[in-house]
GUKOLNU-162753 format. One record per residue: residue number from 1; residue in one letter; x negated, y, z negated of N, C-alpha, C in turn. Coordinates in nm, 4 decimals. Atoms other than C-alpha are relative to their C-alpha. Example, Ala and Ser with C-alpha at 12.3 -4.5 7.8 and 13.67 -1.06 7.14 Angstrom:
 num residuo       nx       ny       nz      cax      cay      caz       cx       cy       cz
   1       A  -0.0890  -0.1190   0.0000  -1.2300  -0.4500  -0.7800  -0.0900   0.1200   0.0000
   2       S   0.0820  -0.1190   0.0060  -1.3670  -0.1060  -0.7140   0.0770   0.1090  -0.0730
END
This chain:
 num residuo       nx       ny       nz      cax      cay      caz       cx       cy       cz
   1       M   0.1378   0.0199  -0.0403  -0.0583   0.0669  -1.4253  -0.0553   0.1203   0.0765
   2       I   0.0399  -0.1217  -0.0712  -0.0680   0.3666  -1.1887   0.1064   0.1058  -0.0247
   3       R  -0.0907  -0.1126   0.0235   0.0887   0.6967  -1.2939  -0.0458   0.1194   0.0829
   4       I   0.0302  -0.1120  -0.0895   0.1010   0.9766  -1.0366   0.0870   0.1175  -0.0415
   5       E  -0.0745  -0.1166   0.0488   0.1999   1.3257  -1.1503  -0.0332   0.1237   0.0825
   6       Q   0.0074  -0.1285  -0.0710   0.2637   1.6351  -0.9375  -0.1185   0.0058   0.0976
   7       L   0.1147   0.0106  -0.0903   0.0138   1.5232  -0.6739   0.0231   0.0829   0.1262
   8       E  -0.0056  -0.0868  -0.1179  -0.0558   1.7757  -0.3977  -0.1288  -0.0130   0.0791
   9       K   0.1179  -0.0008  -0.0864  -0.2881   1.7540  -0.0996   0.0345   0.0663   0.1323
  10       R  -0.0193  -0.0715  -0.1259  -0.3181   1.9895   0.1953  -0.1271  -0.0109   0.0839
  11       F   0.1093  -0.0058  -0.0964  -0.5364   1.9611   0.5050   0.0274   0.1183   0.0920
  12       K  -0.0242  -0.1257  -0.0735  -0.5505   2.3179   0.6401   0.1501   0.0323  -0.0044
  13       K  -0.1415  -0.0375  -0.0014  -0.1903   2.3860   0.7524   0.0930  -0.1178  -0.0306
  14       L  -0.0827   0.1198   0.0230  -0.0699   2.0287   0.6938   0.0114  -0.0325  -0.1480
  15       Q  -0.0253   0.0420   0.1372   0.0903   1.9523   0.3567   0.0162  -0.1512   0.0004
  16       A  -0.0006   0.1459  -0.0105  -0.0035   1.5836   0.3405   0.0763  -0.0655  -0.1141
  17       L  -0.0730   0.0495   0.1167   0.1321   1.5240  -0.0122   0.0606   0.1191  -0.0723
  18       D  -0.0727  -0.1139   0.0560   0.3934   1.7472  -0.1733   0.0707  -0.0416  -0.1294
  19       N  -0.0581   0.0231   0.1321   0.4553   1.7082  -0.5480   0.0479  -0.1446  -0.0176
  20       I  -0.0323   0.1416   0.0143   0.4423   1.3275  -0.5658  -0.0055  -0.0400  -0.1474
  21       N  -0.0078   0.0521   0.1364   0.5536   1.1758  -0.8974   0.0505  -0.1435   0.0055
  22       A  -0.0403   0.1410  -0.0067   0.5661   0.7986  -0.9394  -0.0687  -0.0799  -0.1096
  23       L   0.0567   0.0943   0.0968   0.5085   0.5213  -1.1910   0.0076  -0.1392   0.0618
  24       L   0.0100   0.1327  -0.0603   0.3889   0.1891  -1.0473  -0.0467  -0.0972  -0.1073
  25       S   0.0234   0.0860   0.1167   0.3962  -0.0993  -1.2939  -0.0421  -0.1409   0.0387
  26       S   0.0427   0.1380  -0.0210   0.2559  -0.4491  -1.3321   0.1203  -0.0872   0.0333
  27       G  -0.1058   0.0908  -0.0401   0.4586  -0.7315  -1.1794   0.0831   0.0498   0.1165
  28       Q  -0.0739  -0.0559  -0.1121   0.5835  -0.5080  -0.8979  -0.0758  -0.0215   0.1302
  29       V   0.0552  -0.0077  -0.1355   0.5273  -0.5462  -0.5243   0.0708   0.1177   0.0658
  30       I  -0.0585  -0.1254  -0.0474   0.5832  -0.1948  -0.3934  -0.0336   0.0192   0.1471
  31       S   0.0190  -0.0275  -0.1419   0.6335  -0.1378  -0.0223  -0.0040   0.1509   0.0196
  32       L   0.0196  -0.1423  -0.0281   0.4963   0.2047   0.0697   0.0290   0.0209   0.1478
  33       I  -0.0418  -0.0120  -0.1395   0.6802   0.2987   0.3856   0.0364   0.1440   0.0336
  34       G  -0.0311  -0.1324  -0.0504   0.7580   0.5990   0.5993  -0.0546   0.0132   0.1408
  35       P   0.0479  -0.0180  -0.1377   0.7020   0.7304   0.9531  -0.1470   0.0409   0.0036
  36       N   0.1377  -0.0460  -0.0163   0.3590   0.8112   1.0928  -0.0133   0.1442  -0.0459
  37       G   0.0216  -0.1364   0.0483   0.2154   1.1209   0.9274   0.0765   0.0342  -0.1253
  38       S  -0.0811  -0.0271   0.1193   0.4292   1.0816   0.6155  -0.0840   0.0163  -0.1264
  39       G   0.0862  -0.0158   0.1170   0.1308   1.0747   0.3780  -0.0407  -0.1297  -0.0663
  40       K   0.0283   0.1299   0.0617   0.0979   0.7013   0.3090  -0.1506  -0.0222  -0.0179
  41       T   0.1447   0.0239   0.0065  -0.2718   0.6746   0.3925  -0.0674   0.0981  -0.0951
  42       T   0.0573  -0.0992   0.0911  -0.3526   0.9974   0.2073   0.0244  -0.0382  -0.1447
  43       L  -0.0315   0.0419   0.1373  -0.1762   0.8680  -0.1042  -0.0898  -0.1159  -0.0422
  44       I   0.0872   0.1134   0.0306  -0.3698   0.5402  -0.0893  -0.1431   0.0480  -0.0252
  45       K   0.1377  -0.0484   0.0142  -0.6995   0.7249  -0.0429  -0.0181   0.0823  -0.1272
  46       C   0.0072  -0.0741   0.1268  -0.6210   0.9524  -0.3381  -0.0101  -0.0968  -0.1177
  47       I   0.0056   0.0995   0.1071  -0.5584   0.6484  -0.5596  -0.1386  -0.0638  -0.0069
  48       L   0.1316   0.0631  -0.0059  -0.8877   0.4955  -0.4439  -0.1145   0.0968  -0.0285
  49       G   0.1046  -0.0991   0.0238  -1.0745   0.8205  -0.5031  -0.0776   0.0371   0.1253
  50       L   0.0657  -0.0331  -0.1263  -1.1672   0.8528  -0.1348   0.0380   0.1387   0.0488
  51       V  -0.0450  -0.1371  -0.0278  -0.9710   1.1788  -0.1060   0.0344   0.0650  -0.1326
  52       K  -0.0273  -0.0721   0.1256  -0.9575   1.4369  -0.3842   0.1231   0.0879   0.0183
  53       A  -0.1223  -0.0802  -0.0068  -0.6154   1.5868  -0.4470  -0.0290   0.1450  -0.0360
  54       D   0.0143  -0.1423   0.0318  -0.5778   1.9643  -0.4617   0.0490   0.0295  -0.1416
  55       S  -0.0526  -0.0171   0.1357  -0.3723   1.9408  -0.7800   0.0784  -0.1253  -0.0380
  56       G  -0.0679   0.1180   0.0513  -0.1906   1.6894  -0.9972  -0.1001  -0.1018  -0.0523
  57       S   0.0879   0.0999   0.0615  -0.3292   1.3733  -1.1525   0.0453  -0.1415   0.0330
  58       I  -0.0265   0.1429  -0.0142  -0.3540   0.9970  -1.1121  -0.0676  -0.0711  -0.1158
  59       H   0.0543   0.0828   0.1078  -0.3983   0.7621  -1.4072   0.0126  -0.1466   0.0398
  60       V  -0.0011   0.1445  -0.0226  -0.4908   0.3955  -1.3623  -0.0291  -0.0671  -0.1323
  61       N   0.0099   0.0644   0.1318  -0.4345   0.1823  -1.6718  -0.0290   0.1016  -0.1103
  62       G   0.0092  -0.1026   0.1034  -0.4043   0.5000  -1.8762  -0.1203   0.0912   0.0098
  63       K   0.1211  -0.0814  -0.0111  -0.7324   0.6510  -1.7568   0.0071   0.0905   0.1227
  64       L   0.0025  -0.0962  -0.1094  -0.7611   0.9645  -1.5450  -0.1108  -0.0394   0.0971
  65       I   0.0980   0.0550  -0.0936  -0.9361   0.8549  -1.2265  -0.1164   0.0946   0.0255
  66       D   0.1081  -0.0955  -0.0255  -1.1401   1.1756  -1.1918  -0.1118  -0.0100  -0.1025
  67       S   0.0975  -0.0010   0.1084  -1.3197   1.1123  -1.5192  -0.0952  -0.1193   0.0011
  68       N   0.0839   0.1202   0.0028  -1.4581   0.7629  -1.4547   0.0303  -0.0892   0.1196
  69       P  -0.0245   0.0829  -0.1193  -1.4978   0.5786  -1.1212   0.0072  -0.1499  -0.0284
  70       Q  -0.0004   0.1408   0.0366  -1.5177   0.2478  -1.3089   0.1378  -0.0646   0.0194
  71       Y  -0.1364   0.0536  -0.0161  -1.1376   0.2131  -1.2704   0.0138  -0.0797   0.1295
  72       R  -0.0109   0.0688  -0.1295  -1.1979   0.0945  -0.9129  -0.0265  -0.1493  -0.0115
  73       S   0.0261   0.1445   0.0181  -1.3177  -0.2407  -1.0484   0.1285  -0.0768  -0.0264
  74       D  -0.1300   0.0645   0.0228  -0.9513  -0.3099  -1.1327   0.0820  -0.0112   0.1275
  75       I  -0.0770  -0.0078  -0.1236  -0.8463  -0.2620  -0.7691  -0.0646  -0.0840   0.1099
  76       G   0.0424   0.0675  -0.1224  -0.8713  -0.4915  -0.4671   0.0643   0.0712   0.1168
  77       Y  -0.0507  -0.0806  -0.1112  -0.8374  -0.2983  -0.1411  -0.0233  -0.0702   0.1333
  78       M   0.0086   0.0528  -0.1363  -0.7641  -0.4325   0.2056   0.0329   0.1129   0.0963
  79       P  -0.0256  -0.1107  -0.0931  -0.8057  -0.1558   0.4668   0.0721  -0.0477   0.1252
  80       Q  -0.0675   0.0348  -0.1246  -0.6053  -0.1446   0.7862  -0.1006  -0.0503   0.1034
  81       I   0.1076   0.0422  -0.0900  -0.9288  -0.1718   0.9846  -0.1266  -0.0145  -0.0836
  82       G   0.1213   0.0232   0.0778  -1.2257  -0.3326   0.8088  -0.1234   0.0349   0.0817
  83       R   0.1226  -0.0397  -0.0692  -1.5576  -0.1724   0.9046  -0.1192  -0.0527  -0.0802
  84       Y   0.1123   0.0659   0.0669  -1.8659  -0.3768   0.8204  -0.1243   0.0111   0.0875
  85       P   0.1232  -0.0037  -0.0798  -2.2330  -0.3760   0.9289   0.0031  -0.1064   0.1098
  86       D  -0.0121   0.0899  -0.1150  -2.2429  -0.5306   1.2764  -0.0848  -0.1261  -0.0115
  87       N   0.0929   0.1127   0.0001  -2.5443  -0.7519   1.2170   0.0073  -0.0859  -0.1268
  88       M  -0.0135   0.0780   0.1233  -2.4436  -0.8722   0.8703   0.0853  -0.1229   0.0253
  89       K  -0.0767   0.1229  -0.0145  -2.3265  -1.2314   0.8614   0.1112  -0.0054  -0.1048
  90       V  -0.1170   0.0079   0.0886  -1.9944  -1.3207   0.6993  -0.0417  -0.0468  -0.1397
  91       G   0.0459   0.0506   0.1296  -2.1635  -1.5212   0.4224  -0.0808   0.1027  -0.0762
  92       Q   0.0798  -0.1042   0.0641  -2.4066  -1.2362   0.3530   0.0896   0.1085  -0.0589
  93       L  -0.0938  -0.1017   0.0482  -2.1144  -0.9961   0.3164   0.0598  -0.0409  -0.1345
  94       F  -0.0588   0.0470   0.1255  -1.9518  -1.2084   0.0457  -0.1051  -0.0049  -0.1113
  95       S   0.1079   0.0036   0.0999  -2.2872  -1.2586  -0.1318  -0.0334   0.1402  -0.0487
  96       L   0.0303  -0.1389   0.0362  -2.3561  -0.8857  -0.1229   0.1061   0.0560  -0.0936
  97       M  -0.1083  -0.0533   0.0816  -2.0154  -0.7953  -0.2623   0.0015  -0.0641  -0.1385
  98       K   0.0028   0.0691   0.1289  -2.0474  -1.0572  -0.5355  -0.1127   0.0546  -0.0882
  99       N   0.1142  -0.0519   0.0751  -2.3861  -0.9128  -0.6369   0.0216   0.1412  -0.0530
 100       I  -0.0145  -0.1404   0.0403  -2.2720  -0.5515  -0.6572   0.1289   0.0273  -0.0774
 101       R  -0.1261  -0.0226   0.0701  -1.9293  -0.6001  -0.8125   0.0219  -0.1047  -0.1073
 102       T  -0.0259   0.0907   0.1120  -1.8381  -0.7510  -1.1464   0.1288  -0.0765   0.0241
 103       V  -0.1196   0.0832  -0.0137  -1.5927  -1.0406  -1.1313   0.0733  -0.0028  -0.1332
 104       S  -0.0781   0.0060   0.1238  -1.3122  -1.0079  -1.3870   0.0596  -0.1385  -0.0126
 105       G  -0.0392   0.1396   0.0125  -1.2847  -1.3740  -1.4758  -0.1242  -0.0861   0.0138
 106       N   0.1156   0.0892  -0.0051  -1.5069  -1.6765  -1.4740  -0.0555  -0.0163   0.1410
 107       E   0.0430   0.0259  -0.1366  -1.5172  -1.7364  -1.0990   0.0787   0.0885   0.0969
 108       P  -0.0753  -0.0745  -0.1018  -1.4211  -1.5450  -0.7836   0.1235  -0.0786   0.0453
 109       D  -0.1204   0.0615  -0.0545  -1.0790  -1.6138  -0.6343  -0.0290  -0.0359   0.1462
 110       T   0.0376   0.0450  -0.1343  -1.1598  -1.8230  -0.3269   0.1176  -0.0589   0.0782
 111       D  -0.1179   0.0577  -0.0664  -0.8026  -1.9158  -0.2287   0.0020   0.0308   0.1494
 112       L  -0.0090  -0.0379  -0.1410  -0.8007  -1.7179   0.0950  -0.1264  -0.0371   0.0761
 113       L   0.1263   0.0428  -0.0618  -1.1648  -1.7945   0.1644   0.0131  -0.1433   0.0517
 114       V  -0.0180   0.1410  -0.0360  -1.0692  -2.1635   0.1720   0.1114  -0.0157   0.1034
 115       Q  -0.1152   0.0201  -0.0889  -0.7280  -2.1352   0.3391  -0.0224   0.0570   0.1393
 116       F   0.0343  -0.0546  -0.1314  -0.8628  -1.9156   0.6185  -0.1238  -0.0675   0.0608
 117       N   0.1175   0.0745  -0.0461  -1.1615  -2.1538   0.6519  -0.1149   0.0931   0.0403
 118       L   0.1036  -0.0973  -0.0330  -1.4036  -1.8609   0.6447  -0.1410  -0.0540  -0.0233
 119       V   0.1322   0.0583   0.0259  -1.6884  -2.0728   0.5100  -0.0613  -0.0548   0.1285
 120       S   0.0491   0.0580  -0.1257  -1.7146  -2.2322   0.8541  -0.0635   0.1043   0.0916
 121       I   0.0587  -0.1047  -0.0852  -1.8110  -1.8944   1.0041  -0.0980   0.0874  -0.0795
 122       F   0.0925  -0.0782   0.0835  -2.0491  -1.7777   0.7289  -0.1269   0.0418   0.0761
 123       D   0.1221  -0.0325  -0.0741  -2.3368  -1.7778   0.9806   0.0243   0.0942   0.1180
 124       K  -0.0305  -0.0875  -0.1137  -2.1553  -1.5547   1.2314  -0.0162   0.1471  -0.0391
 125       P   0.0066  -0.1442   0.0256  -2.2433  -1.1814   1.2512   0.1388   0.0624   0.0101
 126       M  -0.1313  -0.0648   0.0016  -1.9495  -0.9493   1.1821   0.0389   0.0533   0.1380
 127       R  -0.0321  -0.0587  -0.1308  -1.9772  -0.7952   1.5310   0.0643  -0.1005   0.0956
 128       T  -0.0532   0.1029  -0.0903  -1.8775  -1.1283   1.6903   0.1430  -0.0395  -0.0334
 129       L  -0.1323   0.0447   0.0448  -1.5482  -1.1602   1.5026   0.1115   0.0727   0.0740
 130       S  -0.1199  -0.0630  -0.0563  -1.2080  -1.0962   1.6562   0.0657   0.0883  -0.1053
 131       G  -0.0710  -0.0872   0.0940  -0.9770  -0.8382   1.5004   0.0746  -0.0787  -0.1061
 132       G  -0.0747   0.0818   0.0950  -0.7654  -1.1093   1.3399  -0.0897  -0.0648  -0.1038
 133       T   0.0930   0.0626   0.0946  -1.0663  -1.2807   1.1844  -0.0561   0.1041  -0.0962
 134       R   0.0431  -0.1081   0.0902  -1.1882  -0.9472   1.0460   0.1066   0.0267  -0.1056
 135       Q  -0.1094  -0.0170   0.0951  -0.8454  -0.9109   0.8867  -0.0042  -0.1070  -0.1082
 136       K   0.0097   0.1096   0.0972  -0.8895  -1.2497   0.7205  -0.1135   0.0255  -0.0988
 137       V   0.1134  -0.0330   0.0873  -1.2297  -1.1421   0.5858   0.0401   0.1095  -0.0986
 138       S  -0.0430  -0.1107   0.0866  -1.0793  -0.8179   0.4518   0.0973  -0.0475  -0.1073
 139       A  -0.0978   0.0531   0.0957  -0.7923  -1.0064   0.2869  -0.0701  -0.0824  -0.1081
 140       A   0.0714   0.0848   0.0963  -1.0249  -1.2618   0.1252  -0.0819   0.0848  -0.0966
 141       L   0.0785  -0.0890   0.0860  -1.2458  -0.9805  -0.0093   0.0887   0.0748  -0.0989
 142       A  -0.0905  -0.0756   0.0880  -0.9480  -0.7893  -0.1522   0.0398  -0.0808  -0.1228
 143       F  -0.0441   0.0863   0.1098  -0.8436  -1.0877  -0.3666  -0.1173  -0.0640  -0.0744
 144       Y   0.1160   0.0772   0.0439  -1.1961  -1.2187  -0.4307  -0.0373   0.0219  -0.1462
 145       F   0.0487  -0.0358   0.1333  -1.2586  -1.0394  -0.7618   0.1100   0.0019  -0.1064
 146       N  -0.1106   0.0094   0.0971  -0.9274  -1.1151  -0.9379   0.0450   0.1362  -0.0537
 147       P  -0.0382  -0.1326   0.0492  -0.8200  -0.7501  -0.9536   0.1417   0.0017  -0.0559
 148       E  -0.1341  -0.0154   0.0566  -0.5194  -0.6401  -1.1583   0.0923   0.0730   0.0968
 149       I  -0.0760  -0.0810  -0.0952  -0.4114  -0.4065  -0.8771  -0.0498  -0.0321   0.1399
 150       L   0.0343   0.0263  -0.1404  -0.4014  -0.4872  -0.5053   0.0646   0.1063   0.0877
 151       I  -0.0496  -0.0993  -0.0944  -0.3675  -0.2186  -0.2380  -0.0299  -0.0523   0.1403
 152       L   0.0135   0.0661  -0.1298  -0.3061  -0.3671   0.1064   0.0598   0.0896   0.1082
 153       D  -0.0422  -0.0925  -0.1051  -0.2877  -0.1406   0.4136   0.0190  -0.0780   0.1303
 154       E  -0.0349   0.0767  -0.1200  -0.1089  -0.3080   0.7083  -0.0656  -0.1397  -0.0040
 155       P   0.0746   0.1250   0.0209  -0.2230  -0.6507   0.5801   0.0230  -0.1079   0.1059
 156       T  -0.0274   0.1076  -0.0957  -0.0538  -0.8689   0.8421  -0.0289   0.0396   0.1447
 157       A   0.0287  -0.0449  -0.1370  -0.1527  -0.6598   1.1459  -0.1152  -0.0809   0.0580
 158       G   0.1050   0.0770  -0.0662  -0.3508  -0.8781   1.3854  -0.0092  -0.1454  -0.0433
 159       L   0.0042   0.1391   0.0460  -0.2888  -1.2001   1.1933   0.0979  -0.0861   0.0800
 160       D  -0.0919   0.0937  -0.0636  -0.1376  -1.5036   1.3632   0.1083  -0.0378  -0.1008
 161       P  -0.1122   0.0301   0.0909   0.1972  -1.6260   1.2182  -0.0368  -0.0888  -0.1183
 162       I   0.0356   0.0904   0.1096   0.0409  -1.9068   1.0122  -0.0834   0.0732  -0.1047
 163       S   0.0844  -0.0758   0.0931  -0.2264  -1.6800   0.8593   0.0808   0.1053  -0.0745
 164       S  -0.0872  -0.0985   0.0639   0.0386  -1.4166   0.7910   0.0793  -0.0636  -0.1134
 165       E  -0.0747   0.0704   0.1046   0.2435  -1.6718   0.5941  -0.0910  -0.0365  -0.1168
 166       V   0.0968   0.0313   0.1058  -0.0674  -1.7801   0.4010  -0.0221   0.1221  -0.0887
 167       L   0.0236  -0.1228   0.0756  -0.1297  -1.4187   0.3004   0.1218   0.0382  -0.0829
 168       K  -0.1211  -0.0347   0.0750   0.2327  -1.3604   0.1998   0.0189  -0.0920  -0.1210
 169       E  -0.0089   0.0934   0.1130   0.2308  -1.6724  -0.0164  -0.0991   0.0373  -0.1099
 170       K   0.1005  -0.0427   0.0976  -0.0854  -1.5448  -0.1842   0.0480   0.1233  -0.0768
 171       I  -0.0529  -0.1200   0.0663   0.0784  -1.2079  -0.2581   0.1058  -0.0383  -0.1033
 172       I  -0.1039   0.0459   0.0932   0.3776  -1.3830  -0.4174  -0.0638  -0.0664  -0.1222
 173       K   0.0710   0.0680   0.1088   0.1405  -1.5954  -0.6248  -0.0606   0.1009  -0.0971
 174       E   0.0624  -0.1021   0.0856  -0.0414  -1.2846  -0.7533   0.1046   0.0818  -0.0745
 175       K  -0.1080  -0.0712   0.0689   0.2860  -1.1100  -0.8344   0.0439  -0.0773  -0.1238
 176       K  -0.0403   0.0838   0.1131   0.3749  -1.4044  -1.0599  -0.1005   0.0074  -0.1146
 177       K   0.1011  -0.0202   0.1041   0.0518  -1.3318  -1.2488   0.0118   0.1390  -0.0629
 178       N  -0.0296  -0.1327   0.0556   0.2015  -0.9894  -1.3335  -0.0958   0.1081   0.0521
 179       K   0.0851  -0.1015  -0.0609  -0.0292  -0.7982  -1.1004   0.0857   0.1035   0.0727
 180       L  -0.0654  -0.1036  -0.0789   0.0645  -0.4752  -0.9237  -0.0531  -0.0081   0.1426
 181       V   0.0379   0.0055  -0.1411   0.0659  -0.4976  -0.5435   0.0677   0.1159   0.0721
 182       L  -0.0513  -0.1121  -0.0796   0.1040  -0.1868  -0.3255  -0.0316  -0.0299   0.1462
 183       I   0.0165   0.0370  -0.1405   0.1599  -0.2640   0.0437   0.0525   0.1117   0.0896
 184       S  -0.0435  -0.0943  -0.1026   0.1725  -0.0136   0.3280   0.0111  -0.0765   0.1312
 185       S  -0.0183   0.0745  -0.1243   0.3188  -0.1572   0.6471   0.1124   0.0604   0.0824
 186       H  -0.1079  -0.0368  -0.0915   0.5234  -0.0712   0.9543   0.0837  -0.1211   0.0377
 187       I  -0.0724   0.1232  -0.0347   0.6314  -0.4355   0.9930   0.0887  -0.0370  -0.1184
 188       L  -0.0856   0.0148   0.1181   0.9233  -0.4252   0.7504   0.0496  -0.1428  -0.0182
 189       S  -0.0474   0.1384   0.0125   1.0327  -0.7813   0.8281  -0.0985  -0.0844  -0.0804
 190       D   0.0996   0.0745   0.0778   0.7061  -0.9029   0.6725   0.0121   0.0259  -0.1497
 191       L  -0.0074  -0.0404   0.1406   0.7989  -0.7306   0.3457   0.1237  -0.0528  -0.0713
 192       D  -0.1280   0.0416   0.0587   1.1456  -0.8807   0.2905  -0.0167  -0.0968  -0.1167
 193       E   0.0157   0.1028   0.1043   1.0263  -1.1790   0.0859  -0.0843   0.0496  -0.1175
 194       L   0.1002  -0.0428   0.0971   0.7704  -0.9772  -0.1094   0.0449   0.1137  -0.0902
 195       T  -0.0232  -0.1300   0.0626   0.9178  -0.6426  -0.2076   0.0873  -0.0065  -0.1241
 196       T  -0.0859  -0.0221   0.1167   1.0454  -0.5633  -0.5555   0.0451   0.1463  -0.0062
 197       H  -0.0310  -0.1430   0.0015   1.0384  -0.1823  -0.5098  -0.0435   0.0640   0.1321
 198       V   0.0316  -0.0719  -0.1230   1.0298   0.0631  -0.2196  -0.0315   0.1457  -0.0333
 199       L   0.0386  -0.1402   0.0129   0.8445   0.3963  -0.2167   0.0001   0.0582   0.1411
 200       Y  -0.0169  -0.0547  -0.1355   0.9540   0.6008   0.0838  -0.0511   0.1441   0.0048
 201       L   0.0561  -0.1333  -0.0205   0.7522   0.9017   0.1999   0.0441   0.0546   0.1351
 202       Q  -0.0297  -0.0658  -0.1270   0.8433   1.1530   0.4656  -0.0497   0.1439  -0.0065
 203       E   0.0585  -0.1341  -0.0074   0.6496   1.4662   0.5629  -0.0647   0.0402  -0.1323
 204       G   0.0738  -0.0271   0.1226   0.4433   1.4375   0.2457   0.0824  -0.0021  -0.1272
 205       K  -0.0876   0.0020   0.1174   0.7441   1.4199   0.0128   0.0427  -0.1431  -0.0318
 206       M  -0.0543   0.1286   0.0404   0.8559   1.1198  -0.1879   0.1524   0.0095   0.0030
 207       I  -0.1457  -0.0049  -0.0147   1.2146   1.0651  -0.0743   0.0681  -0.0837  -0.1078
 208       F  -0.0517   0.0807   0.1115   1.2785   0.7830  -0.3191  -0.0987  -0.1087  -0.0377
 209       L   0.0667   0.1190   0.0514   1.1264   0.5102  -0.5325   0.1075  -0.0797  -0.0719
 210       R  -0.1108   0.0784   0.0541   1.3876   0.2415  -0.5965  -0.0349  -0.1483   0.0030
 211       S   0.0174   0.1451  -0.0038   1.4023  -0.1270  -0.6769   0.0741  -0.0560   0.1210
 212       M  -0.0642   0.0640  -0.1145   1.4949  -0.3616  -0.3947   0.1426  -0.0386  -0.0340
 213       N  -0.1361   0.0357   0.0422   1.7955  -0.4814  -0.5932   0.0934   0.1196   0.0079
 214       E  -0.0813  -0.1220  -0.0033   1.9191  -0.1246  -0.6249   0.0320   0.0386   0.1441
 215       L  -0.0221  -0.0319  -0.1415   1.8739  -0.0635  -0.2518   0.1051  -0.0916   0.0613
 216       Q  -0.0947   0.0967  -0.0559   2.0659  -0.3797  -0.1667   0.1418   0.0263  -0.0494
 217       Q  -0.1320  -0.0305   0.0544   2.3520  -0.2856  -0.3984   0.0569   0.1278   0.0599
 218       L  -0.0449  -0.1284  -0.0556   2.3679   0.0706  -0.2652   0.0449  -0.0124   0.1445
 219       T  -0.0227   0.0050  -0.1439   2.3648  -0.0279   0.0994   0.0767  -0.1230   0.0468
 220       Q  -0.0620   0.1283  -0.0382   2.5131  -0.3805   0.0951  -0.0750  -0.0653   0.1158
 221       E   0.0866   0.0613  -0.1009   2.2213  -0.4821   0.3171  -0.1069  -0.0828  -0.0703
 222       E   0.1001   0.0879   0.0595   1.9879  -0.7721   0.2389  -0.1405   0.0330   0.0493
 223       K   0.1304  -0.0232  -0.0606   1.7044  -0.6806   0.4763  -0.0510   0.1397  -0.0324
 224       L   0.0612  -0.1267   0.0378   1.4624  -0.4053   0.3802   0.0186   0.1063   0.1073
 225       G  -0.0094  -0.0976  -0.1080   1.4621  -0.2366   0.7208   0.1388   0.0600   0.0126
 226       K  -0.1383  -0.0474  -0.0124   1.8421  -0.2152   0.7396   0.0409   0.0836  -0.1210
 227       A  -0.0346  -0.0741   0.1219   1.8727  -0.0970   0.3780  -0.0585   0.1400   0.0035
 228       V   0.0663  -0.1314  -0.0063   1.6206   0.1850   0.4253   0.0648   0.0865   0.1076
 229       A  -0.0615  -0.0756  -0.1093   1.7754   0.2877   0.7581   0.1352   0.0569  -0.0422
 230       K  -0.1327  -0.0460   0.0426   2.1223   0.3106   0.6009  -0.0123   0.1153  -0.1002
 231       I   0.0190  -0.1076   0.0980   1.9973   0.5235   0.3092  -0.0425   0.1288   0.0693
 232       M   0.0487  -0.1195  -0.0678   1.8119   0.7596   0.5414   0.1092   0.0637   0.0856
 233       R  -0.1113  -0.0548  -0.0784   2.1155   0.7957   0.7689   0.0978   0.0734  -0.0902
 234       N  -0.0931  -0.0634   0.0931   2.3374   0.8737   0.4683  -0.0549   0.1322  -0.0534
 235       E   0.0611  -0.1234   0.0508   2.0902   1.1312   0.3337  -0.0005   0.1077   0.1074
 236       K  -0.0008  -0.0969  -0.1099   2.0700   1.2950   0.6753   0.1398   0.0590   0.0175
 237       K  -0.1378  -0.0483  -0.0109   2.4508   1.3150   0.6942   0.0330   0.0973  -0.1125
 238       E  -0.0261  -0.0864   0.1152   2.4635   1.4648   0.3456  -0.0671   0.1357   0.0178
 239       A   0.0720  -0.1256  -0.0220   2.2002   1.7245   0.4352   0.0708   0.0854   0.1047
 240       L  -0.0720  -0.0741  -0.1043   2.3921   1.8191   0.7509   0.1295   0.0590  -0.0545
 241       W  -0.1252  -0.0460   0.0600   2.7147   1.8459   0.5488  -0.0251   0.1232  -0.0872
 242       I   0.0356  -0.1144   0.0849   2.5463   2.0809   0.2987  -0.0333   0.1213   0.0858
 243       D   0.0342  -0.1105  -0.0911   2.4034   2.2890   0.5833   0.1249   0.0628   0.0600
 244       E  -0.1248  -0.0510  -0.0578   2.7506   2.3174   0.7369   0.0774   0.0831  -0.1016
 245       L  -0.0686  -0.0757   0.1056   2.8987   2.4293   0.4029  -0.0661   0.1360  -0.0200
 246       L   0.0726  -0.1245   0.0185   2.6279   2.6904   0.3587   0.0248   0.0953   0.1155
 247       A  -0.0238  -0.0835  -0.1190   2.6748   2.8141   0.7134   0.1410   0.0565  -0.0018
 248       A  -0.1379  -0.0466   0.0066   3.0522   2.8356   0.6643   0.0167   0.1081  -0.1045
 249       G  -0.0063  -0.0999   0.1063   3.0133   3.0247   0.3388  -0.0623   0.1313   0.0416
 250       F   0.0688  -0.1204  -0.0463   2.7716   3.2666   0.4964   0.0827   0.0762   0.0994
 251       S  -0.0802  -0.0662  -0.1036   3.0013   3.3352   0.7942   0.1231   0.0643  -0.0628
 252       Q  -0.1161  -0.0578   0.0659   3.2987   3.3917   0.5583  -0.0354   0.1304  -0.0680
 253       K   0.0420  -0.1228   0.0687   3.1031   3.6507   0.3576  -0.0191   0.1122   0.1003
 254       K   0.0224  -0.1025  -0.1013   3.0077   3.8278   0.6804   0.1307   0.0586   0.0476
 255       S  -0.1289  -0.0466  -0.0504   3.3712   3.8462   0.7957   0.0771   0.0690  -0.1126
END
């Protein structure tokens, strides 16, 4: 569904993305993880067309994204922080979005709208909402148009435990419909039940893209956080071992 080839993006001296190559397919829930500054947000913004890459390409459903912005109608996006007009009421926001965006299907997907009971606050201006309630609005909007691809940036941040479980159940439900879900999160425990694949970025480089089953077999760890930590520790040890060999070889040649 999303093919990324040799993607590069630099902001002045910072190499935000360095030769990223990845194939993200339908039916996958991909956890996009990595430390702060690893390039996760830049990669998401490149896919959405909010940031233009310096080189490389992104195809969504076989179409180059630079050639036609219409591909965005296949994507539901939940930002980490939803920014909406302060004086717009919640109900007006949903009406506006419904008017300007085509629904792929007969009716909008109102599952989260109902489960989060957002209809009860349709008359409230956005400026009066708490951070957690704004998150619920953003989540409901992301799923509202039955998109084939969902991109969720820190989706459970600010949500209470019950609302977080509601959202996770919804993600699992959409995965069963063979949709592609890309989730960026620092709360790895929230991803354990959801993840089918892990895309790990560090300093703009893609360190690996592996299935969860493969990670569990490699590391003998069930939990995502522990599996990733073990792989990164092993790779660091291997890099240090190679550095030591190179240093030893260099010193031998000198002597």
